[in-house]
C-alpha positions as CSV (number, residue, x, y, z in Angstrom):
1,M,0.0,0.0,0.0
2,A,1.5,3.4,-1.3
3,S,1.8,5.8,1.6
4,R,0.6,9.1,1.3
5,T,2.9,12.1,1.9
6,R,1.5,15.0,3.7
7,T,2.8,18.5,3.2
8,S,2.7,21.1,5.9
9,A,1.2,24.3,5.6
10,K,4.5,25.9,5.4
11,D,5.7,23.8,2.6
12,R,2.4,24.5,0.4
13,P,2.9,27.2,-2.2
14,S,1.1,30.5,-2.0
15,Y,0.4,33.1,-4.8
16,R,0.5,36.6,-4.7
17,C,-0.6,39.5,-6.7
18,T,2.1,41.7,-8.2
19,E,0.1,44.5,-8.5
20,C,-1.7,45.1,-5.2
21,G,0.2,42.5,-3.1
22,W,-3.1,40.2,-2.3
23,T,-2.2,36.8,-1.3
24,T,-4.2,33.3,-1.8
25,A,-3.3,29.7,-1.4
26,K,-4.1,28.7,-5.0
27,W,-3.7,30.3,-8.4
28,L,-6.2,32.4,-10.0
29,G,-6.2,34.0,-13.2
30,R,-7.4,37.4,-12.2
31,C,-6.7,39.0,-8.9
32,P,-10.2,39.5,-6.9
33,E,-8.9,42.4,-5.2
34,C,-7.7,44.8,-8.1
35,Q,-9.4,42.9,-10.8
36,T,-6.2,42.7,-13.1
37,W,-5.6,39.7,-15.2
38,G,-2.4,37.7,-15.2
39,T,-0.6,39.2,-12.3
40,V,-1.0,36.3,-9.6
41,E,2.3,34.5,-9.3
42,E,3.7,32.1,-6.8
43,A,5.4,33.6,-3.9
44,G,6.8,30.6,-1.8
45,G,5.2,28.9,1.2
46,A,1.7,29.8,2.5
47,P,1.8,32.2,5.3
48,A,1.4,30.6,8.8
49,V,-1.9,31.4,10.5
50,R,-1.2,33.9,13.4
51,T,-3.2,35.5,16.0
52,T,-2.9,38.9,17.7
53,A,-2.5,38.8,21.5
54,P,-3.7,41.7,23.4
55,G,-1.0,44.4,24.1
56,R,-0.1,47.7,25.9
57,V,-2.6,50.3,25.0
58,S,-1.2,53.8,23.8
59,T,-3.6,55.9,25.6
60,A,-6.4,54.9,28.2
61,A,-9.8,55.2,27.0
62,L,-12.0,58.2,28.4
63,P,-15.3,59.4,28.5
64,I,-16.2,61.3,25.6
65,G,-17.1,64.3,27.4
66,Q,-13.6,64.5,28.8
67,V,-11.7,64.4,25.4
68,D,-10.2,67.8,24.4
69,G,-11.9,68.9,21.3
70,R,-9.6,72.0,20.9
71,R,-6.9,70.0,19.1
72,A,-9.4,69.7,16.2
73,T,-9.9,73.3,15.8
74,A,-9.4,74.3,12.1
75,R,-7.0,76.9,11.2
76,A,-7.6,79.1,8.1
77,T,-5.4,78.6,4.9
78,G,-5.5,82.1,3.8
79,V,-7.9,81.3,0.9
80,P,-11.3,81.9,2.0
81,E,-13.0,79.9,-0.9
82,L,-11.0,76.8,0.0
83,D,-11.7,77.5,3.8
84,R,-15.6,77.5,2.6
85,V,-15.3,74.1,1.4
86,L,-13.2,72.7,4.2
87,G,-15.6,73.7,6.8
88,G,-13.4,76.6,8.3
89,G,-9.8,75.6,7.3
90,L,-7.4,72.7,7.9
91,V,-7.8,70.8,11.0
92,P,-4.3,69.6,12.5
93,G,-3.8,66.0,11.7
94,A,-6.2,65.9,8.9
95,V,-5.5,64.5,5.4
96,V,-7.0,66.1,2.4
97,L,-6.9,64.5,-1.1
98,L,-7.6,67.0,-4.0
99,A,-8.3,65.2,-7.3
100,G,-8.7,66.7,-10.8
101,E,-8.0,66.7,-14.3
102,P,-4.5,67.2,-15.7
103,G,-3.9,71.2,-16.2
104,V,-6.9,72.2,-14.3
105,G,-5.0,74.1,-11.8
106,K,-4.3,71.9,-8.7
107,S,-0.7,72.5,-8.4
108,T,-1.2,76.2,-8.6
109,L,-3.7,76.4,-6.0
110,L,-1.9,74.3,-3.6
111,L,1.2,76.0,-4.0
112,D,-0.7,79.5,-3.2
113,V,-2.2,77.7,-0.2
114,A,1.2,76.7,0.8
115,A,2.7,79.9,0.6
116,K,-0.1,81.7,2.5
117,A,-0.1,79.2,5.4
118,A,3.4,79.5,6.0
119,T,4.1,81.8,9.0
120,D,6.7,82.4,11.5
121,Q,5.2,79.8,13.8
122,E,3.9,77.5,11.2
123,R,6.2,75.9,8.7
124,T,5.0,74.5,5.3
125,L,6.7,71.6,3.4
126,Y,5.9,71.2,-0.5
127,V,6.8,68.1,-2.0
128,T,6.9,67.6,-6.0
129,G,7.3,64.4,-7.6
130,E,6.3,65.5,-11.0
131,E,8.4,68.6,-11.5
132,S,11.8,69.6,-10.5
133,A,12.4,72.4,-7.6
134,S,13.2,75.0,-10.4
135,Q,10.0,74.5,-12.2
136,V,8.0,74.8,-9.1
137,R,10.0,78.1,-8.2
138,L,9.3,79.5,-11.5
139,R,5.6,78.9,-10.8
140,A,6.0,80.5,-7.3
141,D,7.4,83.5,-8.8
142,R,4.6,83.9,-11.5
143,I,2.0,83.6,-8.9
144,G,3.8,85.4,-5.7
145,A,4.1,82.7,-3.6
146,I,7.4,83.2,-2.1
147,S,7.9,82.9,1.9
148,D,10.6,82.1,4.1
149,H,8.7,79.7,5.9
150,L,8.0,77.5,2.7
151,Y,10.4,74.6,2.1
152,L,10.4,73.0,-1.3
153,A,11.6,69.6,-1.9
154,A,11.6,67.3,-5.2
155,E,11.2,63.7,-4.1
156,T,9.7,60.3,-5.5
157,D,11.1,58.2,-2.5
158,L,8.8,57.5,0.5
159,S,11.4,57.4,3.0
160,A,13.1,60.7,1.7
161,V,9.9,62.3,2.1
162,L,9.6,60.9,5.8
163,G,13.2,62.3,6.2
164,H,12.1,65.7,5.2
165,L,9.2,65.7,7.8
166,D,12.0,64.8,10.6
167,S,14.1,67.9,9.5
168,V,11.7,70.6,8.6
169,K,9.0,69.5,11.0
170,P,6.3,71.2,9.2
171,S,2.8,72.0,10.3
172,L,1.4,71.6,6.8
173,L,2.5,69.1,4.1
174,V,1.7,69.3,0.4
175,L,2.6,66.1,-1.7
176,D,2.4,66.6,-5.4
177,S,1.0,63.9,-6.3
178,V,0.4,60.8,-4.3
179,Q,0.7,58.6,-7.3
180,T,4.3,59.7,-8.2
181,V,5.7,58.5,-4.6
182,A,7.0,55.0,-4.2
183,S,8.2,52.9,-1.3
184,P,11.2,50.8,-1.9
185,E,9.8,48.1,0.4
186,I,6.9,47.3,-1.8
187,D,7.0,45.7,-5.3
188,G,5.1,47.4,-8.1
189,A,5.7,50.6,-9.9
190,P,4.7,54.1,-8.6
191,G,1.1,54.6,-9.0
192,G,0.0,51.1,-8.6
193,M,-2.5,50.1,-6.2
194,A,-0.1,48.5,-3.6
195,Q,2.3,51.8,-3.7
196,V,-0.6,54.1,-3.4
197,R,-1.8,52.2,-0.4
198,E,1.7,52.1,1.2
199,V,2.4,55.8,0.6
200,A,-1.2,57.1,1.7
201,G,-1.0,54.8,4.8
202,A,2.6,56.0,6.0
203,L,1.7,59.8,5.5
204,I,-1.7,59.4,7.1
205,R,0.4,57.9,10.3
206,A,2.9,60.7,10.2
207,S,0.1,63.2,9.9
208,K,-1.8,61.8,13.0
209,E,1.4,61.3,15.1
210,R,2.6,64.9,14.6
211,G,-0.5,66.5,14.1
212,M,0.3,67.9,10.9
213,S,-2.1,68.8,8.2
214,T,-1.6,67.2,4.9
215,L,-2.9,68.0,1.3
216,L,-2.4,65.2,-1.3
217,V,-2.8,65.5,-5.1
218,G,-4.6,62.8,-6.7
219,H,-4.9,61.8,-10.3
220,V,-7.9,60.9,-12.0
221,T,-8.9,58.4,-14.7
222,K,-10.4,59.1,-18.0
223,D,-13.8,58.4,-16.5
224,G,-13.1,61.2,-13.9
225,A,-12.9,58.9,-10.7
226,I,-9.7,59.3,-8.3
227,A,-7.0,56.9,-9.9
228,G,-5.7,54.3,-7.3
229,P,-7.6,51.9,-4.9
230,R,-11.0,53.0,-3.4
231,L,-9.4,52.5,-0.2
232,L,-7.5,55.7,-0.6
233,E,-10.7,57.7,-0.3
234,H,-11.8,55.9,2.9
235,L,-8.7,56.4,4.5
236,V,-8.4,60.2,4.0
237,D,-10.3,62.6,6.0
238,V,-11.4,65.1,3.1
239,V,-11.9,64.5,-0.7
240,L,-12.1,67.1,-2.9
241,H,-12.8,67.3,-6.6
242,F,-11.2,70.1,-8.6
243,E,-13.4,70.9,-11.9
244,G,-13.4,73.3,-14.7
245,D,-13.0,73.5,-18.4
246,R,-9.5,74.4,-19.5
247,H,-11.0,77.0,-22.1
248,A,-12.6,78.8,-19.4
249,R,-11.5,81.0,-16.4
250,L,-14.0,79.3,-14.0
251,R,-12.6,76.4,-11.6
252,L,-14.9,74.9,-8.9
253,V,-13.9,72.8,-5.8
254,R,-16.6,70.6,-4.5
255,G,-16.4,68.5,-1.4
256,V,-17.2,64.9,-2.1
257,K,-16.3,63.8,1.8
258,N,-15.6,65.8,4.8
259,R,-15.1,64.3,8.4
260,Y,-15.0,67.9,9.7
261,G,-17.9,69.6,7.9
262,T,-20.7,69.6,5.4
263,T,-20.3,68.3,1.7
264,D,-22.6,70.8,0.1
265,E,-20.2,73.9,-0.1
266,V,-18.4,74.8,-3.4
267,G,-15.5,77.1,-3.8
268,C,-15.1,79.1,-7.0
269,F,-11.9,80.3,-8.3
270,E,-10.7,82.1,-11.4
271,L,-7.4,80.9,-13.2
272,H,-5.6,83.5,-14.9
273,D,-2.0,84.4,-15.9
274,E,-0.9,85.6,-12.6
275,G,-2.2,82.4,-10.8
276,I,-5.7,81.6,-9.2
277,T,-7.9,83.6,-7.1
278,G,-11.1,83.2,-5.0
279,L,-14.4,84.4,-6.4
280,A,-16.7,85.6,-3.2
281,D,-19.2,86.8,-6.2
282,P,-18.7,84.5,-9.3
283,S,-22.1,85.3,-10.9
284,G,-20.6,88.1,-13.0
285,L,-18.6,85.4,-15.0
286,F,-21.9,83.6,-16.1
287,L,-23.6,86.8,-17.5
288,T,-23.3,89.0,-20.6
289,R,-23.9,92.6,-20.1
290,R,-26.0,94.2,-22.8
291,A,-27.9,97.4,-23.4
292,E,-30.9,95.8,-25.2
293,P,-32.1,92.2,-24.5
294,V,-31.4,89.6,-27.4
295,P,-33.5,86.8,-28.6
296,G,-32.6,83.3,-27.4
297,T,-31.3,84.2,-24.0
298,C,-32.7,83.7,-20.6
299,L,-31.3,83.9,-16.9
300,T,-31.8,81.5,-14.2
301,V,-30.4,80.8,-10.6
302,T,-28.7,77.6,-10.2
303,L,-27.7,76.0,-6.8
304,E,-24.1,74.8,-6.4
305,G,-24.3,72.9,-3.1
306,R,-26.0,76.0,-1.0
307,R,-24.4,78.8,-2.9
308,P,-26.8,80.3,-5.6
309,L,-25.3,81.6,-8.6
310,V,-27.1,83.4,-11.4
311,A,-26.5,81.8,-15.0
312,E,-27.2,82.6,-18.5
313,V,-28.9,80.0,-21.1
314,Q,-28.4,80.9,-24.7
315,A,-30.1,79.3,-27.7
316,L,-30.0,79.9,-31.4
317,T,-32.2,78.0,-33.8
318,V,-31.4,78.3,-37.9
319,D,-32.7,76.5,-40.7
320,S,-31.3,73.2,-41.5
321,Q,-29.3,72.4,-44.6
322,I,-29.1,68.7,-44.0
323,P,-31.9,66.0,-43.8
324,S,-31.2,65.4,-39.9
325,P,-31.0,68.7,-37.8
326,R,-28.0,69.3,-35.6
327,R,-28.7,69.5,-31.8
328,T,-25.6,71.0,-30.2
329,T,-25.3,71.8,-26.4
330,S,-22.3,73.1,-24.4
331,G,-22.9,73.4,-20.7
332,L,-26.3,71.9,-20.7
333,E,-27.3,68.3,-20.7
334,T,-28.4,66.9,-24.2
335,S,-31.3,64.8,-22.7
336,R,-32.8,67.7,-20.9
337,V,-32.6,70.0,-24.0
338,S,-34.2,67.5,-26.1
339,M,-37.0,66.8,-23.4
340,M,-37.6,70.8,-23.6
341,L,-38.0,70.8,-27.3
342,A,-40.3,68.0,-27.4
343,V,-42.4,69.8,-24.5
344,L,-42.4,72.9,-26.4
345,E,-43.7,71.5,-29.9
346,Q,-46.2,69.4,-28.1
347,R,-47.5,71.4,-25.3
348,G,-46.4,74.8,-26.3
349,K,-47.5,74.5,-29.9
350,I,-44.2,75.8,-31.3
351,S,-44.1,74.2,-34.7
352,Q,-41.1,73.6,-37.0
353,L,-38.5,73.3,-34.1
354,G,-38.0,69.7,-35.4
355,K,-36.6,70.9,-39.0
356,R,-34.1,73.4,-37.6
357,D,-30.6,73.3,-36.5
358,I,-30.6,74.0,-32.6
359,Y,-27.7,75.2,-30.6
360,S,-27.7,75.8,-26.7
361,A,-25.1,76.8,-24.4
362,T,-24.3,78.6,-21.1
363,V,-22.0,81.5,-20.2
364,G,-18.8,81.4,-18.7
365,G,-18.1,77.7,-18.8
366,V,-20.8,77.1,-16.0
367,K,-22.5,73.4,-16.4
368,L,-26.2,73.4,-15.5
369,S,-27.6,69.8,-14.6
370,E,-30.3,70.5,-12.2
371,P,-34.0,70.4,-13.2
372,A,-34.5,74.0,-11.7
373,A,-33.0,75.2,-15.3
374,D,-35.6,73.7,-17.3
375,L,-38.0,76.5,-17.4
376,A,-35.0,78.8,-18.5
377,I,-33.9,76.5,-21.2
378,A,-37.5,76.2,-22.4
379,L,-37.9,80.0,-22.7
380,A,-34.7,80.4,-24.2
381,L,-35.6,78.0,-27.0
382,A,-38.9,79.5,-27.4
383,S,-37.6,83.1,-27.7
384,A,-34.9,81.7,-30.3
385,A,-37.5,80.1,-32.4
386,S,-39.9,83.2,-32.4
387,D,-36.9,85.7,-32.8
388,T,-38.4,87.7,-29.7
389,P,-36.4,89.0,-26.8
390,L,-37.5,88.0,-23.2
391,P,-38.1,91.0,-21.0
392,K,-35.0,92.5,-19.6
393,N,-34.1,91.8,-15.6
394,L,-36.2,88.7,-15.7
395,V,-35.0,85.1,-14.2
396,A,-37.0,82.1,-14.7
397,I,-36.7,79.2,-12.2
398,G,-38.6,75.8,-12.3
399,E,-38.5,72.3,-13.4
400,V,-40.5,71.3,-16.4
401,G,-42.5,68.0,-16.8
402,L,-43.4,66.1,-19.8
403,A,-47.1,67.1,-19.4
404,G,-45.8,70.6,-19.6
405,E,-46.5,71.6,-15.8
406,V,-44.0,73.7,-13.9
407,R,-42.9,72.0,-10.8
408,R,-41.4,73.4,-7.7
409,V,-37.9,73.1,-6.8
410,T,-35.7,73.5,-3.7
411,G,-34.3,76.7,-2.4
412,V,-36.4,79.1,-4.3
413,Q,-36.2,82.0,-1.7
414,R,-32.6,81.7,-1.7
415,R,-32.5,81.9,-5.2
416,L,-34.9,85.0,-5.5
417,S,-32.7,86.7,-2.8
418,E,-29.8,86.2,-5.1
419,A,-31.4,87.5,-8.1
420,A,-32.7,90.4,-5.9
421,R,-29.4,91.3,-4.9
422,L,-28.0,91.5,-8.6
423,G,-30.6,93.9,-9.4
424,F,-33.1,91.6,-11.1
425,T,-36.7,92.9,-10.7
426,H,-38.8,90.2,-12.3
427,A,-39.1,86.4,-11.7
428,L,-40.7,83.6,-13.4
429,V,-41.4,80.9,-10.8
430,P,-43.8,77.8,-10.0
431,T,-46.8,78.5,-7.6
432,D,-46.5,78.9,-4.1
433,P,-42.8,80.4,-4.1
434,G,-43.1,81.6,-0.3
435,R,-41.6,84.8,0.8
436,V,-40.6,87.2,-2.0
437,P,-37.7,89.6,-1.6
438,E,-38.7,93.3,-1.5
439,G,-38.8,95.3,-4.7
440,M,-39.0,92.1,-6.9
441,R,-42.1,91.1,-8.8
442,V,-42.8,87.4,-9.0
443,I,-45.1,85.9,-11.6
444,E,-46.4,82.4,-10.8
445,V,-46.9,79.8,-13.7
446,A,-48.5,76.4,-13.2
447,D,-47.5,75.2,-17.1
448,M,-45.6,76.1,-20.0
449,G,-48.8,77.9,-21.7
450,E,-48.6,80.5,-18.9
451,A,-44.7,80.7,-18.9
452,L,-44.7,81.5,-22.9
453,R,-47.1,84.3,-22.2
454,V,-43.8,86.4,-21.2
455,L,-42.9,86.4,-24.6
456,P,-44.1,89.9,-26.0
457,R,-46.3,89.7,-29.2
458,R,-46.3,92.6,-31.7
459,P,-49.6,93.8,-33.3
460,R,-51.0,92.1,-35.9
461,R,-50.7,94.7,-38.5
462,E,-47.0,94.7,-37.7
463,R,-46.7,90.8,-38.0
464,A,-48.9,91.1,-41.4
465,E,-46.7,93.7,-42.7
466,E,-43.5,91.6,-42.0
467,S,-45.0,88.5,-43.5
468,E,-45.7,90.5,-46.7
469,G,-42.2,91.8,-46.9
470,A,-40.8,88.4,-46.5
471,G,-43.2,87.1,-49.3
472,G,-42.2,89.7,-51.6
473,A,-38.4,89.2,-50.9
474,E,-39.1,85.5,-51.6
475,R,-40.7,86.5,-55.2
476,S,-37.8,88.8,-55.9
477,G,-35.4,86.2,-55.2
478,R,-33.9,87.8,-52.2
479,P,-33.9,86.0,-48.6
480,G,-36.7,87.1,-46.3
481,R,-37.1,86.5,-42.6
482,P,-38.4,83.4,-41.7
483,G,-42.1,83.4,-40.3
484,R,-42.8,83.4,-36.7
485,P,-43.7,80.2,-35.5
486,D,-47.4,79.9,-33.8
487,R,-46.8,79.7,-30.0
488,G,-50.6,79.9,-29.1
489,A,-49.5,82.6,-26.6
490,A,-51.7,85.5,-25.6
491,E,-51.5,88.7,-27.4
492,S,-49.9,90.7,-24.9
493,S,-47.2,89.8,-22.0
494,P,-48.0,89.9,-18.3
495,L,-44.8,91.9,-18.0
496,S,-45.6,94.5,-20.6
497,G,-45.2,97.8,-19.2
498,G,-44.1,96.4,-16.1
499,A,-40.3,95.2,-16.8
500,P,-37.9,97.7,-18.1
501,G,-36.6,97.0,-21.8
């Protein structure tokens, strides 16, 4: 009888993922941890099973009422718009992850923060792994971020970064970026899951032990998600997203996670040649100043977090030269614009929209995605289709349903107060808006039929003369002005004689 040889657990082979370090007792083609194919390789004997025995505690547990909460007091960074998003400033020992697309201005913003946070009592260490020290110095000269208490180092080795912490002893560390720093003790290239996890874990431990605030710059994938393991977002205290179109000046910082404050605040910045500055009143970037109203434009008030911003929606309709008319949007969701076109044609009785090229956009690079902008989009399209300007100093707020009804939205009073502060005197809102600011006239509308009455209608004689002129131009071979579509609106606007312009 053949004897069976038993292998001990120590002699059995184990397998390890070269990308993230996950280990298993059997080979797999795909790592369950990082979902990478072909990275699981044999790593020797299986690890022995160990148990953790109780050890000595570092600090005794206290009743929560006896814990000193003054150590978690936020300190201002010197950039009010960033402090708004952080909830007052940086808390000692907090780790903040700022992620954004390449070229959006992450390094410029954090270099400005590092310079303003450096004082006689508080040192700041800026570690760059993507640029040389001389390149960062040139940017600092350009934006005026020079301080005797701001220390600069170019390192990609985690041990060297920890060594700089021992020598400088900063109160604020800025690391640009976490994907460029690697530990020699961990296998894998910089930016891999195992390396990002190790670097972030080491810096988080150092921050908590020293009471040092840390700002980490993070890369994003092509889908806009933060690169690296999802564990990184769980480990840090605050996650911020830096957004903006590289062709526009506006930049927005949104809070995704914040253990020390709310996540419904948004910081607004303007990127220019001299650096980046905060915008306490950014509505001016989203508006076009004109002496007279222009057809196809409508103003609305959007909420970015808890912050109301006045934005302008523009629309243009022209005769199509191709069988399938174009539908082009910029700053607006294509699906919502298509819905407003369908509602206008079916419920508002505006014909011929389906046969024309339609272009819609926002001003200043702002993106409108909330349903409260539906009414402004619909009115801008109707104004462009009829070539009739809306009354001046009018804002439109409301969600439009497929049945043509105008629904209520959140924060109407806050939106109206912002519009009144900027000098707007008339507002088109859903029914029951609540308290109205002094000096503002509010028109409540229940459906699109009532909303379209704000478009002024000229006398029938003038429209008839225009139609005859257009017909004569066509007979003589000259292009005439296209006829006005039938909107089914009233002959007079409820704002006629009330709104200026």
